[in-house]
All heavy atoms as an XYZ file, in Angstrom:
1013
protein
N       0.821     -1.191      0.000
C       0.000      0.000      0.000
C       0.863      1.251      0.000
O       2.000      1.227      0.415
C      -0.898      0.009      1.224
C      -1.841     -1.166      1.226
C      -3.055     -0.849      1.989
N      -3.943     -1.980      1.776
C      -5.174     -1.995      2.112
N      -5.690     -0.962      2.701
N      -5.912     -3.027      1.877
N       0.264      2.336     -0.368
C       0.975      3.600     -0.464
C       0.979      4.323      0.885
O      -0.016      4.342      1.587
C       0.302      4.505     -1.519
O       0.268      3.805     -2.742
C       1.055      5.796     -1.688
N       2.097      4.902      1.203
C       2.234      5.709      2.419
C       1.799      7.118      2.059
O       2.423      7.779      1.240
C       3.694      5.694      2.873
C       3.895      6.234      4.263
C       4.050      5.366      5.324
C       3.925      7.592      4.504
C       4.249      5.849      6.607
C       4.117      8.084      5.778
C       4.278      7.209      6.831
N       0.710      7.598      2.657
C       0.194      8.921      2.326
C       0.374      9.878      3.506
O       0.694      9.458      4.622
C      -1.310      8.860      1.966
O      -2.042      8.485      3.142
C      -1.566      7.853      0.847
N       0.092     11.133      3.268
C       0.236     12.147      4.315
C      -0.811     11.992      5.414
O      -0.694     12.604      6.464
C       0.159     13.545      3.705
O      -1.089     13.726      3.071
N      -1.839     11.161      5.200
C      -2.854     10.968      6.228
C      -2.450      9.920      7.271
O      -3.129      9.751      8.278
C      -4.189     10.565      5.583
O      -4.054      9.325      4.919
N      -1.334      9.233      7.055
C      -0.871      8.230      8.013
C      -0.415      8.937      9.291
O       0.335      9.904      9.252
C       0.286      7.390      7.416
C       0.891      6.469      8.473
C      -0.197      6.588      6.223
N      -0.904      8.446     10.441
C      -0.551      9.048     11.725
C       0.277      8.120     12.607
O       0.928      8.567     13.538
C      -1.807      9.453     12.513
O      -2.614      8.284     12.726
C      -2.597     10.520     11.758
N       0.206      6.810     12.345
C       0.897      5.821     13.161
C       1.575      4.789     12.269
O       1.055      4.437     11.219
C      -0.085      5.082     14.077
C      -0.687      5.938     15.136
N      -1.610      6.933     14.863
C      -0.505      5.949     16.484
C      -1.967      7.519     15.992
N      -1.311      6.932     16.992
N       2.714      4.300     12.729
C       3.413      3.193     12.078
C       3.661      2.157     13.166
O       4.175      2.487     14.235
C       4.757      3.645     11.465
C       5.522      2.461     10.904
C       4.532      4.696     10.390
N       3.250      0.912     12.908
C       3.467     -0.185     13.858
C       4.486     -1.126     13.241
O       4.320     -1.553     12.102
C       2.151     -0.933     14.158
C       2.393     -2.089     15.119
C       1.093      0.016     14.708
N       5.541     -1.433     13.997
C       6.567     -2.323     13.447
C       7.161     -3.217     14.531
O       7.296     -2.803     15.682
C       7.649     -1.535     12.727
S       8.349     -0.169     13.640
N       7.480     -4.442     14.119
C       8.097     -5.421     15.010
C       9.509     -5.022     15.392
O       9.930     -5.202     16.518
C       8.165     -6.783     14.313
C       7.160     -7.745     14.861
O       6.654     -7.565     15.945
N       6.876     -8.768     14.090
N      10.234     -4.517     14.434
C      11.620     -4.123     14.643
C      11.888     -2.808     13.949
O      11.016     -2.248     13.286
N      13.091     -2.325     14.108
C      13.438     -1.020     13.555
C      14.262     -1.138     12.273
O      15.216     -0.398     12.072
C      14.179     -0.193     14.612
C      13.323      0.185     15.805
C      14.169      0.825     16.897
C      12.192      1.126     15.389
N      13.879     -2.063     11.407
C      14.544     -2.137     10.112
C      14.263     -0.833      9.388
O      13.160     -0.296      9.480
C      14.012     -3.316      9.280
O      12.600     -3.150      9.107
C      14.293     -4.644      9.945
N      15.219     -0.331      8.706
C      15.057      0.989      8.082
C      14.338      0.874      6.749
O      14.886      1.162      5.687
C      16.417      1.664      7.941
C      16.956      2.010      9.310
C      18.179      2.850      9.233
N      18.673      3.104     10.585
C      19.809      3.670     10.838
N      20.584      4.033      9.845
N      20.188      3.873     12.076
N      13.085      0.475      6.843
C      12.252      0.360      5.651
C      11.796      1.758      5.231
O      11.822      2.712      6.018
C      11.030     -0.508      5.941
O      10.171      0.153      6.860
N      11.355      1.856      3.995
C      10.862      3.140      3.495
C       9.694      3.630      4.347
O       9.630      4.807      4.702
C      10.449      3.015      2.022
C       9.866      4.273      1.386
C      10.878      5.410      1.415
C       9.415      3.993     -0.037
N       8.781      2.739      4.710
C       7.618      3.154      5.501
C       8.024      3.650      6.891
O       7.483      4.640      7.376
C       6.603      2.029      5.588
C       5.901      1.812      4.260
C       4.847      0.745      4.331
C       4.220      0.598      2.948
N       3.211     -0.458      2.922
N       8.976      2.982      7.526
C       9.433      3.455      8.832
C      10.093      4.823      8.696
O       9.803      5.747      9.462
C      10.404      2.465      9.476
C      11.064      2.958     10.779
C      10.024      3.234     11.856
C      12.091      1.966     11.269
N      10.967      4.983      7.715
C      11.659      6.263      7.536
C      10.676      7.381      7.193
O      10.786      8.496      7.716
C      12.736      6.134      6.463
C      13.899      5.211      6.838
C      14.825      5.003      5.639
C      14.673      5.741      8.029
N       9.695      7.111      6.350
C       8.679      8.120      6.040
C       7.872      8.462      7.291
O       7.569      9.633      7.547
C       7.755      7.642      4.919
C       8.366      7.637      3.528
C       7.429      6.944      2.539
C       8.680      9.049      3.059
N       7.530      7.446      8.076
C       6.808      7.696      9.317
C       7.609      8.561     10.275
O       7.067      9.450     10.934
N       8.898      8.311     10.335
C       9.754      9.098     11.219
C       9.792     10.562     10.793
O       9.590     11.459     11.619
C      11.162      8.520     11.240
C      11.270      7.196     11.972
S      12.911      6.441     11.853
C      13.923      7.631     12.748
N      10.055     10.822      9.516
C      10.204     12.214      9.081
C       8.869     12.945      9.007
O       8.834     14.169      9.092
C      10.975     12.349      7.744
C      12.377     11.792      7.874
C      10.230     11.737      6.582
N       7.770     12.204      8.900
C       6.452     12.838      8.931
C       5.944     12.988     10.356
O       4.851     13.452     10.590
C       5.458     12.060      8.085
C       5.799     12.153      6.599
C       4.628     11.918      5.697
N       3.504     12.776      5.959
C       3.375     14.024      5.519
N       4.321     14.567      4.795
N       2.302     14.717      5.784
N       6.782     12.541     11.318
C       6.488     12.676     12.748
C       5.274     11.860     13.173
O       4.496     12.254     14.040
C       6.298     14.145     13.119
C       7.373     15.102     12.659
C       8.515     15.266     13.608
N       8.146     15.431     14.986
C       7.743     16.566     15.547
N       7.675     17.658     14.833
N       7.436     16.611     16.816
N       5.124     10.666     12.578
C       4.086      9.725     12.991
C       4.469      9.107     14.335
O       5.629      9.110     14.721
C       3.943      8.593     11.961
S       3.346      9.125     10.348
N       3.481      8.557     15.013
C       3.746      7.778     16.219
C       4.269      6.426     15.747
O       3.581      5.718     15.014
C       2.465      7.589     17.036
C       1.853      8.883     17.472
N       2.227      9.520     18.629
C       0.912      9.665     16.894
C       1.533     10.637     18.754
N       0.735     10.749     17.713
N       5.485      6.072     16.154
C       6.084      4.799     15.749
C       5.950      3.841     16.930
O       6.594      4.021     17.970
C       7.551      4.977     15.319
C       8.142      3.639     14.888
C       7.655      5.993     14.167
N       5.084      2.845     16.750
C       4.715      1.939     17.829
C       5.320      0.557     17.655
O       5.492      0.085     16.529
C       3.190      1.790     17.897
C       2.411      3.071     18.188
C       0.951      2.889     17.860
C       2.587      3.450     19.644
N       5.591     -0.086     18.774
C       6.036     -1.475     18.769
C       4.818     -2.361     18.509
O       3.675     -1.987     18.780
C       6.662     -1.816     20.109
C       7.860     -0.925     20.410
C       8.227     -0.950     21.845
N       9.000     -2.150     22.116
C       9.684     -2.330     23.230
N       9.681     -1.418     24.168
N      10.363     -3.422     23.410
N       5.049     -3.571     18.020
C       3.958     -4.508     17.756
C       3.235     -4.899     19.046
O       2.089     -5.350     18.999
C       4.496     -5.736     17.040
N       3.870     -4.664     20.183
C       3.214     -4.963     21.460
C       1.937     -4.157     21.639
O       1.038     -4.574     22.378
C       4.163     -4.677     22.652
O       4.568     -3.297     22.607
C       5.380     -5.592     22.626
N       1.841     -3.035     20.958
C       0.625     -2.220     21.030
C      -0.570     -3.002     20.492
O      -1.641     -3.021     21.115
C       0.796     -0.909     20.263
C      -0.472     -0.091     20.217
C      -0.929      0.556     21.364
C      -1.219      0.021     19.060
C      -2.097      1.298     21.348
C      -2.391      0.763     19.031
C      -2.828      1.397     20.181
O      -3.988      2.122     20.166
N      -0.399     -3.640     19.365
C      -1.484     -4.421     18.774
C      -1.852     -5.573     19.710
O      -3.045     -5.826     19.963
C      -1.097     -4.950     17.374
C      -2.180     -5.855     16.808
C      -0.814     -3.789     16.434
N      -0.853     -6.255     20.246
C      -1.104     -7.359     21.187
C      -1.896     -6.876     22.404
O      -2.836     -7.539     22.850
C       0.212     -7.987     21.653
C       1.009     -8.604     20.515
O       0.391     -8.975     19.487
O       2.247     -8.699     20.649
N      -1.522     -5.733     22.949
C      -2.200     -5.189     24.128
C      -3.644     -4.803     23.802
O      -4.550     -5.025     24.624
C      -1.432     -3.987     24.675
N      -3.875     -4.246     22.635
C      -5.241     -3.888     22.229
C      -6.111     -5.133     22.074
O      -7.271     -5.152     22.491
C      -5.217     -3.103     20.918
S      -4.544     -1.444     21.067
N      -5.546     -6.180     21.474
C      -6.286     -7.431     21.300
C      -6.615     -8.026     22.667
O      -7.753     -8.442     22.925
C      -5.485     -8.426     20.421
C      -6.113     -9.815     20.464
C      -5.401     -7.922     18.989
N      -5.633     -8.038     23.561
C      -5.849     -8.612     24.898
C      -6.912     -7.831     25.676
O      -7.719     -8.420     26.399
C      -4.536     -8.640     25.679
N      -6.932     -6.506     25.521
C      -7.891     -5.660     26.237
C      -9.224     -5.547     25.503
O     -10.187     -5.014     26.051
C      -7.294     -4.273     26.448
N      -9.250     -6.020     24.269
C     -10.433     -5.890     23.418
C     -10.857     -4.422     23.286
O     -12.032     -4.089     23.248
C     -11.591     -6.750     23.935
C     -12.628     -7.004     22.843
O     -12.290     -7.037     21.660
N     -13.873     -7.172     23.242
N      -9.859     -3.547     23.278
C     -10.090     -2.106     23.170
C      -8.755     -1.439     22.843
O      -7.691     -2.051     22.989
C     -10.624     -1.552     24.483
N      -8.824     -0.185     22.422
C      -7.589      0.565     22.229
C      -7.006      0.893     23.598
O      -7.724      1.261     24.520
C      -7.838      1.862     21.453
C      -8.179      1.636     20.010
C      -9.444      1.931     19.525
C      -7.237      1.122     19.128
C      -9.765      1.718     18.202
C      -7.542      0.908     17.807
C      -8.810      1.206     17.337
N      -5.695      0.745     23.733
C      -5.022      1.041     24.999
C      -4.137      2.270     24.804
O      -3.900      2.706     23.677
C      -4.178     -0.166     25.484
C      -5.065     -1.374     25.719
C      -3.060     -0.492     24.511
N      -3.658      2.802     25.912
C      -2.763      3.957     25.856
C      -1.510      3.564     25.076
O      -0.827      2.604     25.428
C      -2.402      4.388     27.273
C      -1.614      5.682     27.330
O      -1.151      6.163     26.261
O      -1.449      6.209     28.434
N      -1.217      4.295     24.050
C      -0.092      3.920     23.172
C       1.261      4.349     23.711
O       2.291      3.851     23.264
C      -0.298      4.507     21.776
C      -0.278      6.001     21.738
C      -0.721      6.569     20.405
O      -1.640      6.039     19.783
O      -0.111      7.576     20.002
N       1.310      5.247     24.661
C       2.586      5.809     25.121
C       3.588      4.752     25.577
O       4.783      4.883     25.326
C       2.360      6.845     26.219
C       1.759      8.138     25.680
C       1.479      9.091     26.776
N       0.331      8.565     27.532
C      -0.315      9.231     28.454
N       0.079     10.450     28.787
N      -1.343      8.711     29.086
N       3.114      3.698     26.234
C       4.024      2.653     26.714
C       4.567      1.796     25.575
O       5.510      1.033     25.773
C       3.308      1.771     27.729
N       3.993      1.921     24.390
C       4.376      1.078     23.258
C       5.143      1.841     22.178
O       5.454      1.281     21.130
C       3.124      0.414     22.667
C       2.381     -0.396     23.677
N       2.747     -1.675     24.021
C       1.313     -0.085     24.464
C       1.930     -2.132     24.946
N       1.052     -1.187     25.237
N       5.432      3.105     22.424
C       6.212      3.888     21.470
C       7.658      3.392     21.459
O       8.234      3.125     22.518
C       6.200      5.365     21.851
C       4.882      6.106     21.651
C       4.921      7.452     22.373
C       4.605      6.302     20.169
N       8.232      3.287     20.277
C       9.643      2.891     20.195
C      10.519      3.923     20.909
O      11.538      3.577     21.489
C      10.081      2.733     18.741
C       9.806      1.374     18.208
C       8.800      1.003     17.361
C      10.531      0.173     18.492
N       8.861     -0.348     17.115
C       9.920     -0.875     17.791
C      11.642     -0.112     19.280
C      10.376     -2.183     17.837
C      12.105     -1.417     19.328
C      11.476     -2.440     18.616
N      10.124      5.165     20.892
C      10.937      6.198     21.542
C      10.880      6.105     23.066
O      11.662      6.745     23.754
C      10.487      7.589     21.089
O       9.120      7.806     21.420
N       9.961      5.271     23.589
C       9.796      5.154     25.039
C      10.426      3.887     25.611
O      10.154      3.535     26.755
C       8.306      5.187     25.384
N      11.292      3.215     24.846
C      11.941      2.016     25.395
C      12.785      2.407     26.610
O      13.277      3.529     26.696
C      12.810      1.267     24.349
C      11.975      0.781     23.186
C      13.962      2.116     23.882
N      12.928      1.483     27.517
C      13.703      1.765     28.732
C      15.189      1.900     28.396
O      15.648      1.449     27.342
C      13.508      0.634     29.745
O      14.169     -0.536     29.297
N      15.917      2.491     29.315
C      17.359      2.633     29.123
C      18.037      1.267     29.029
O      18.988      1.094     28.272
C      17.984      3.467     30.247
C      17.605      4.939     30.128
O      17.179      5.364     29.041
O      17.733      5.658     31.138
N      17.541      0.282     29.802
C      18.107     -1.073     29.732
C      17.884     -1.678     28.352
O      18.785     -2.287     27.778
C      17.498     -1.982     30.804
C      17.995     -1.635     32.207
O      19.075     -1.009     32.315
O      17.306     -1.978     33.181
N      16.665     -1.508     27.812
C      16.379     -2.007     26.462
C      17.253     -1.297     25.431
O      17.758     -1.922     24.504
C      14.904     -1.810     26.107
C      13.940     -2.715     26.823
C      12.508     -2.380     26.480
O      12.029     -1.318     26.937
O      11.874     -3.160     25.749
N      17.419     -0.010     25.625
C      18.224      0.779     24.698
C      19.676      0.286     24.680
O      20.270      0.118     23.618
C      18.161      2.260     25.077
C      18.740      3.256     24.103
C      18.001      3.231     22.774
C      18.697      4.658     24.682
N      20.235      0.027     25.840
C      21.609     -0.465     25.925
C      21.771     -1.837     25.275
O      22.833     -2.151     24.744
C      22.076     -0.524     27.385
C      22.521      0.820     27.936
C      23.191      0.672     29.296
N      22.254      0.323     30.348
C      21.485      1.197     31.008
N      21.560      2.487     30.696
N      20.680      0.810     31.954
N      20.728     -2.654     25.290
C      20.790     -4.006     24.730
C      20.596     -4.034     23.211
O      20.808     -5.064     22.578
C      19.746     -4.899     25.401
N      20.228     -2.917     22.629
C      19.950     -2.855     21.188
C      21.225     -2.788     20.366
O      22.277     -2.376     20.862
C      19.101     -1.618     20.858
C      17.709     -1.674     21.341
S      16.866     -0.141     20.872
C      15.192     -0.589     21.273
N      21.075     -3.134     19.102
C      22.187     -2.950     18.163
C      22.445     -1.456     18.002
O      21.582     -0.630     18.317
C      21.833     -3.566     16.807
O      20.807     -2.797     16.185
N      23.616     -1.109     17.516
C      23.940      0.307     17.287
C      22.926      0.964     16.362
O      22.509      2.093     16.582
C      25.348      0.445     16.694
C      26.443      0.145     17.705
O      26.151      0.134     18.930
O      27.584     -0.074     17.282
N      22.529      0.257     15.324
C      21.582      0.799     14.349
C      20.222      1.080     14.996
O      19.650      2.157     14.823
C      21.420     -0.168     13.178
O      20.449      0.295     12.286
N      19.703      0.122     15.766
C      18.409      0.314     16.430
C      18.489      1.413     17.479
O      17.576      2.230     17.613
C      17.929     -0.985     17.079
C      17.432     -2.002     16.065
O      17.363     -1.670     14.856
O      17.115     -3.134     16.477
N      19.588      1.448     18.217
C      19.775      2.494     19.231
C      19.773      3.873     18.567
O      19.144      4.813     19.045
C      21.072      2.251     20.008
C      21.260      3.152     21.198
C      22.443      2.791     22.103
N      23.572      2.158     21.453
C      23.844      0.843     21.489
N      23.050      0.022     22.139
N      24.898      0.356     20.878
N      20.468      4.000     17.448
C      20.497      5.269     16.716
C      19.088      5.658     16.265
O      18.692      6.826     16.364
C      21.433      5.157     15.512
C      21.457      6.381     14.664
N      22.107      7.540     15.042
C      20.879      6.650     13.476
C      21.930      8.459     14.115
N      21.193      7.935     13.153
N      18.312      4.691     15.791
C      16.947      4.975     15.343
C      16.082      5.442     16.507
O      15.341      6.423     16.381
C      16.325      3.734     14.677
O      17.150      3.351     13.566
C      14.919      4.016     14.177
N      16.182      4.776     17.657
C      15.402      5.186     18.834
C      15.809      6.588     19.277
O      14.948      7.429     19.576
C      15.561      4.174     19.989
C      15.009      4.742     21.300
C      14.868      2.868     19.646
N      17.100      6.871     19.310
C      17.552      8.208     19.715
C      17.081      9.275     18.724
O      16.740     10.392     19.123
C      19.070      8.221     19.881
C      19.593      7.363     21.039
C      21.121      7.324     21.036
C      19.056      7.833     22.379
N      17.028      8.933     17.442
C      16.496      9.868     16.443
C      15.013     10.102     16.685
O      14.541     11.244     16.631
C      16.740      9.335     15.021
O      18.150      9.177     14.817
C      16.184     10.281     13.972
N      14.261      9.037     16.965
C      12.832      9.199     17.285
C      12.647     10.095     18.502
O      11.773     10.967     18.510
C      12.190      7.833     17.544
C      11.910      6.976     16.326
C      11.598      5.543     16.734
C      10.782      7.557     15.503
N      13.479      9.924     19.501
C      13.385     10.775     20.700
C      13.684     12.231     20.360
O      13.027     13.149     20.862
C      14.340     10.279     21.781
C      13.888      8.988     22.433
C      14.856      8.541     23.501
N      14.401      7.312     24.146
C      15.076      6.683     25.077
N      16.251      7.155     25.494
N      14.604      5.585     25.605
N      14.685     12.442     19.515
C      15.025     13.812     19.113
C      13.863     14.443     18.344
O      13.500     15.594     18.583
C      16.305     13.809     18.286
C      16.827     15.209     17.988
C      18.207     15.221     17.348
N      18.261     14.524     16.082
C      18.868     13.343     15.870
N      19.498     12.731     16.842
N      18.865     12.789     14.682
N      13.257     13.677     17.441
C      12.116     14.196     16.674
C      10.927     14.468     17.591
O      10.174     15.410     17.376
C      11.710     13.234     15.570
C      12.687     13.136     14.412
C      12.466     12.235     13.383
C      13.830     13.920     14.338
C      13.355     12.129     12.305
C      14.713     13.816     13.288
C      14.476     12.920     12.275
O      15.343     12.822     11.226
N      10.746     13.639     18.638
C       9.663     13.868     19.600
C       9.814     15.219     20.281
O       8.827     15.827     20.684
C       9.646     12.771     20.678
C       9.061     11.454     20.181
O       8.504     11.414     19.067
O       9.182     10.451     20.919
N      11.055     15.691     20.409
C      11.312     16.958     21.078
C      11.098     18.184     20.202
O      11.124     19.309     20.690
N      10.871     17.979     18.916
C      10.632     19.110     18.017
C       9.228     19.658     18.232
O       8.307     18.907     18.557
C      10.772     18.670     16.555
C      12.160     18.253     16.078
C      12.077     17.694     14.656
C      13.118     19.428     16.129
N       9.033     20.957     18.039
C       7.685     21.510     18.156
C       6.748     20.842     17.145
O       7.161     20.480     16.043
C       7.870     22.997     17.809
C       9.321     23.259     18.013
C      10.031     21.973     17.736
N       5.498     20.639     17.527
C       4.508     20.009     16.654
C       4.461     20.736     15.316
O       4.524     21.953     15.273
C       3.130     20.104     17.290
C       2.368     18.893     17.652
C       2.532     17.645     16.898
N       3.024     16.595     17.772
C       3.651     15.526     17.341
N       3.861     15.333     16.074
N       4.062     14.626     18.174
N       4.363     20.003     14.254
C       4.288     20.571     12.910
C       5.647     20.812     12.274
O       5.733     21.117     11.092
N       6.731     20.699     13.059
C       8.070     20.895     12.526
C       8.541     19.621     11.851
O       8.383     18.538     12.386
C       9.058     21.245     13.662
O       8.603     22.423     14.304
C      10.456     21.467     13.120
N       9.107     19.758     10.683
C       9.675     18.618      9.977
C      11.187     18.640     10.165
O      11.818     19.709     10.166
C       9.344     18.673      8.491
C       7.854     18.580      8.194
C       7.385     17.133      8.302
N       5.953     16.986      8.289
C       5.195     16.990      7.216
N       5.721     17.161      6.037
N       3.903     16.827      7.319
N      11.811     17.470     10.331
C      13.237     17.447     10.665
C      14.167     18.035      9.602
O      15.254     18.480      9.924
C      13.532     15.962     10.885
C      12.392     15.222     10.321
C      11.230     16.148     10.312
N      13.746     18.066      8.340
C      14.606     18.598      7.282
C      14.091     19.942      6.757
O      14.424     20.353      5.651
C      14.722     17.610      6.119
C      15.136     16.223      6.513
C      14.504     15.112      6.001
C      16.177     16.019      7.412
C      14.884     13.825      6.367
C      16.563     14.741      7.789
C      15.914     13.643      7.264
N      13.276     20.626      7.547
C      12.620     21.850      7.088
C      13.596     22.938      6.665
O      13.279     23.767      5.818
C      11.683     22.381      8.164
N      14.783     22.947      7.215
C      15.757     23.992      6.870
C      16.738     23.536      5.797
O      17.634     24.285      5.435
C      16.552     24.415      8.120
O      17.254     23.285      8.635
C      15.630     24.981      9.192
N      16.572     22.324      5.291
C      17.507     21.772      4.310
C      17.150     22.226      2.896
O      15.991     22.241      2.503
C      17.485     20.255      4.344
C      18.094     19.623      5.551
C      18.194     20.149      6.808
C      18.658     18.324      5.618
N      18.793     19.245      7.658
C      19.082     18.112      6.956
C      18.837     17.309      4.696
C      19.681     16.940      7.380
C      19.428     16.130      5.118
C      19.847     15.957      6.442
N      18.161     22.575      2.138
C      18.056     22.838      0.703
C      19.026     21.861      0.041
O      20.239     21.985      0.214
C      18.439     24.278      0.373
C      17.446     25.263      0.893
N      16.570     25.921      0.077
C      17.172     25.678      2.156
C      15.813     26.720      0.804
N      16.160     26.584      2.073
N      18.482     20.884     -0.670
C      19.289     19.787     -1.204
C      19.324     19.867     -2.719
O      18.279     19.879     -3.377
C      18.721     18.416     -0.775
C      19.577     17.288     -1.304
C      18.603     18.346      0.745
N      20.519     19.928     -3.270
C      20.685     19.957     -4.728
C      21.113     18.579     -5.208
O      22.111     18.031     -4.749
C      21.727     20.992     -5.126
N      20.336     18.015     -6.112
C      20.691     16.757     -6.764
C      21.127     17.114     -8.177
O      20.314     17.515     -9.007
C      19.495     15.796     -6.818
C      19.297     15.040     -5.547
C      18.623     15.604     -4.476
C      19.798     13.759     -5.418
C      18.455     14.910     -3.304
C      19.632     13.048     -4.241
C      18.955     13.630     -3.182
N      22.400     16.995     -8.431
C      22.942     17.337     -9.744
C      23.480     16.048    -10.350
O      24.351     15.396     -9.780
C      24.058     18.403     -9.628
C      24.562     18.786    -10.998
C      23.539     19.617     -8.871
N      22.943     15.672    -11.494
C      23.281     14.401    -12.124
C      24.151     14.607    -13.345
O      24.166     15.664    -13.938
C      22.009     13.679    -12.585
C      20.964     13.525    -11.528
C      19.725     14.139    -11.668
C      21.196     12.774    -10.394
C      18.741     13.990    -10.719
C      20.219     12.625     -9.433
C      18.987     13.232     -9.602
O      18.022     13.091     -8.647
N      24.771     13.507    -13.733
C      25.447     13.467    -15.023
C      24.402     13.197    -16.088
O      23.264     13.653    -15.992
N      24.760     12.434    -17.089
C      23.838     12.137    -18.185
C      22.662     11.286    -17.728
O      21.547     11.447    -18.206
C      24.583     11.428    -19.309
N      22.891     10.369    -16.796
C      21.851      9.432    -16.359
C      21.592      9.608    -14.863
O      22.444      9.304    -14.040
C      22.311      7.997    -16.646
C      21.268      6.943    -16.412
C      20.106      7.040    -17.385
O      20.325      7.466    -18.531
O      18.983      6.698    -16.990
N      20.404     10.104    -14.489
C      20.143     10.278    -13.058
C      20.039      8.935    -12.344
O      19.489      7.984    -12.880
C      18.804     11.012    -13.025
C      18.189     10.805    -14.351
C      19.299     10.530    -15.323
N      20.595      8.839    -11.137
C      20.488      7.598    -10.368
C      19.061      7.405     -9.859
O      18.258      8.338     -9.891
C      21.464      7.806     -9.213
C      21.570      9.275     -9.077
C      21.351      9.865    -10.446
N      18.751      6.220     -9.391
C      17.427      5.935     -8.849
C      17.376      6.416     -7.401
O      17.656      5.666     -6.479
C      17.123      4.442     -8.947
C      15.723      4.126     -8.446
O      14.897      5.055     -8.358
O      15.469      2.957     -8.125
N      17.057      7.682     -7.222
C      17.009      8.294     -5.898
C      15.578      8.591     -5.460
O      15.361      9.410     -4.580
C      17.793      9.606     -5.887
C      19.287      9.409     -5.962
O      19.764      8.415     -5.390
O      19.958     10.228     -6.592
N      14.606      7.927     -6.072
C      13.205      8.242     -5.790
C      12.877      8.119     -4.300
O      12.209      8.988     -3.743
C      12.290      7.348     -6.618
N      13.350      7.057     -3.645
C      13.029      6.889     -2.224
C      13.718      7.935     -1.361
O      13.114      8.481     -0.444
C      13.403      5.485     -1.751
C      12.464      4.434     -2.301
O      11.348      4.738     -2.712
N      12.916      3.199     -2.313
N      14.972      8.231     -1.652
C      15.675      9.263     -0.902
C      14.991     10.619     -1.081
O      14.773     11.354     -0.108
C      17.139      9.347     -1.335
C      17.975     10.432     -0.671
C      17.985     10.272      0.846
C      19.388     10.431     -1.220
N      14.626     10.947     -2.302
C      13.920     12.205     -2.557
C      12.601     12.251     -1.793
O      12.240     13.275     -1.217
C      13.666     12.386     -4.049
C      14.892     12.723     -4.891
C      14.562     12.645     -6.377
C      15.416     14.096     -4.542
N      11.895     11.139     -1.780
C      10.612     11.082     -1.081
C      10.799     11.308      0.420
O      10.027     12.034      1.048
C       9.971      9.719     -1.349
C       8.545      9.635     -0.975
C       7.919      8.381     -1.549
N       6.610      8.227     -0.973
C       5.957      7.104     -0.903
N       6.488      6.005     -1.411
N       4.777      7.040     -0.360
N      11.813     10.688      1.008
C      12.087     10.865      2.441
C      12.443     12.322      2.735
O      11.912     12.928      3.670
C      13.209      9.916      2.902
C      12.718      8.463      2.869
C      13.716     10.289      4.297
C      13.826      7.439      2.970
N      13.321     12.898      1.929
C      13.718     14.295      2.140
C      12.531     15.242      1.991
O      12.331     16.139      2.819
C      14.842     14.681      1.173
C      16.200     14.042      1.460
C      17.142     14.256      0.284
C      16.795     14.594      2.748
N      11.734     15.062      0.941
C      10.564     15.930      0.731
C       9.567     15.802      1.871
O       9.040     16.796      2.358
C       9.882     15.597     -0.598
C      10.600     16.129     -1.803
C       9.844     15.770     -3.074
C      10.592     16.225     -4.306
N       9.888     15.833     -5.545
N       9.291     14.568      2.302
C       8.354     14.359      3.400
C       8.886     14.928      4.703
O       8.111     15.271      5.591
C       8.022     12.876      3.549
C       6.922     12.444      2.622
O       5.751     12.575      2.947
N       7.280     11.959      1.446
N      10.195     15.025      4.819
C      10.815     15.623      5.994
C      10.903     17.131      5.921
O      11.423     17.769      6.828
N      10.407     17.722      4.836
C      10.352     19.175      4.718
C      11.473     19.814      3.921
O      11.536     21.039      3.804
N      12.381     19.025      3.360
C      13.503     19.595      2.604
C      13.025     20.201      1.286
O      12.060     19.738      0.683
C      14.548     18.523      2.319
N      13.720     21.223      0.860
C      13.486     21.804     -0.464
C      14.492     21.142     -1.402
O      15.692     21.147     -1.135
C      13.703     23.304     -0.429
C      13.543     23.939     -1.771
C      12.680     25.126     -1.727
N      12.523     25.605     -3.094
C      12.311     26.847     -3.402
N      12.208     27.738     -2.453
N      12.179     27.204     -4.643
N      14.004     20.557     -2.482
C      14.839     19.770     -3.388
C      15.044     20.526     -4.691
O      14.100     21.051     -5.282
C      14.171     18.406     -3.703
C      13.834     17.650     -2.421
C      15.041     17.575     -4.627
C      15.013     17.258     -1.586
N      16.288     20.555     -5.134
C      16.643     21.129     -6.428
C      17.267     20.023     -7.260
O      18.138     19.304     -6.790
C      17.656     22.264     -6.259
C      17.207     23.337     -5.299
C      17.605     23.302     -3.967
C      16.380     24.368     -5.717
C      17.189     24.274     -3.075
C      15.960     25.349     -4.833
C      16.368     25.291     -3.516
O      15.952     26.252     -2.632
N      16.822     19.896     -8.490
C      17.383     18.849     -9.348
C      18.307     19.433    -10.395
O      18.803     18.720    -11.251
C      16.266     18.038    -10.036
O      15.407     18.938    -10.731
C      15.473     17.245     -9.009
N      18.555     20.702    -10.303
C      19.443     21.374    -11.243
C      20.283     22.369    -10.455
O      19.753     23.125     -9.638
C      18.599     22.086    -12.313
C      19.443     22.734    -13.385
O      20.226     23.639    -13.045
O      19.314     22.338    -14.550
N      21.572     22.392    -10.676
C      22.469     23.295     -9.938
C      22.062     24.750    -10.121
O      22.121     25.531     -9.190
C      23.913     23.073    -10.381
N      21.624     25.118    -11.317
C      21.221     26.501    -11.562
C      20.028     26.889    -10.697
O      19.951     27.995    -10.160
C      20.890     26.715    -13.031
C      22.126     26.608    -13.918
O      23.237     26.854    -13.415
O      21.970     26.279    -15.105
N      19.057     25.964    -10.528
C      17.891     26.240     -9.665
C      18.326     26.483     -8.233
O      17.808     27.358     -7.567
C      16.904     25.070     -9.696
C      16.184     24.930    -11.041
O      16.175     25.911    -11.803
O      15.652     23.838    -11.304
N      19.278     25.692     -7.754
C      19.762     25.840     -6.381
C      20.434     27.202     -6.193
O      20.233     27.859     -5.186
C      20.734     24.711     -6.036
N      21.220     27.620     -7.173
C      21.922     28.894     -7.089
C      20.936     30.064     -7.151
O      21.010     31.005     -6.380
C      22.991     29.010     -8.195
C      24.115     28.006     -7.935
C      23.535     30.436     -8.275
C      25.052     27.821     -9.089
N      19.958     29.978     -8.053
C      18.979     31.044     -8.206
C      18.098     31.208     -6.985
O      17.641     32.301     -6.683
C      18.116     30.799     -9.449
C      18.837     30.922    -10.787
C      17.909     30.504    -11.923
C      19.332     32.347    -11.001
N      17.847     30.110     -6.262
C      16.969     30.156     -5.089
C      17.695     30.569     -3.831
O      17.079     30.785     -2.819
C      16.319     28.791     -4.883
O      15.515     28.474     -5.991
N      19.016     30.641     -3.876
C      19.791     30.962     -2.667
C      19.634     32.398     -2.272
O      19.270     33.261     -2.971
C      21.267     30.648     -2.905
């Protein structure tokens, strides 16, 4: 399925850096552990999601994580501290200047745009907008 701007939550078993997880992060979605779904099923109702946020893992859990997962959790915590409505790349101006054949950067461009970055695909556009 397509990840749209109406998505508010991402539920994931692990912190693999999938496109959907990265888009959820930069769009400031609530990134929940799969335990949230289990808890809702057990309660037969929606439960408080705060205990199931990946950014809310305990310090002991954080220390036991791989470097990659720990970095992702710390990034989620940093994004949680941003004022509501702020996108993490809002101040970025990114110029993609290609040779004859542009690389397949569609996913990277999508992540940057969803994070608020201004994208230039031509060096002249970047210079003129500065």
